[in-house]
N, C-alpha and C positions, 0 to 999 in steps of 0.2 A: 329299791324299790322305786325310785325315781326313774331309772331307765325304763322300767315296765310299765309306769305311767305315762311316760314321753311314746314310747312304742304306740301304746295302746292308742295315745292321741292323734298320732301320725296315720295310724289305720284307719281311724272311726272320722278322720276330716274327709267329708264329701268333695270339697272344693279343689284338694290337690290329689282326688283319686286317680290312677292312670288306667282309663276306662279302654286302652288300646289292648290290655292286659286279657281282655274278656273278647276273644274273636267269636264273630257269630259261624263261620264256616269252621266245622272241626273235621280234621281228617287222622285218619289213623290206618294204620299195616295191617295185614294177614298174620304176621306175627304175634302181635300184640294180641290179637282175636283170638288166636288160637291157645296161648299162654292164659288169657283170662275166662274163657268160655269151654276150652276142652275140645273145641269142635276142629272136626278134622280139616286139611286144607283142601280136600276134594268137595268135602260138603260147602265150605265158604266160596269154592270157584264156581260151584252148580248154582249158588244163591247169588252169587255176584252176576254171573253171565245172565241170569232172569233179569236183574236190573240193568242190564246194560254195560257191565264193568267186567275187563278182562284183567285178570291178576297173572301176570307172569312172575313177578319180583315179589317175593312175601315182606321184603323191607321196604317198597314201596306204600307212601300214604298214599294209596289211592280209593279207601274206604272211607265214604262220608257218613253224614250224620242218616240219611233216608237207608244205606245200605246197612247200615251199624244197626239200625232198628229192625230189619229184617233180620240179619244175625242173631240178635238177640231174642226174636220170636223163636228161632232155631233152636237157639239153645235152651229157652222155656219148655219148647215140646219135647227136645232130649231128656230134659231133667225130669218132666213130667212121665214119660215114656220109663223111667229108670224107675222111678219110685213105684208105678202100677205095676211092674213085672215085679219089684220085690216085696209087695203086699200080697201076693199070692203064695 
């Protein structure tokens, strides 16, 4: 129990927190987006091209937060279309 409390105290100590861990610029790759959302590479490339990003290597971390938001919107549209088709 002592170890747990020591760890908890270290985590909750705001003066010693490593703020470098929380980066403001987030990037990811097309591979990760494909696995997480089920979007096809072609759809990701089209949306990226609309945002001014060319994706040649799917492992390259070239998807930033704004592009990720556009891809998330596409994923939501895909899910809505799937749900509405299944209702009929």
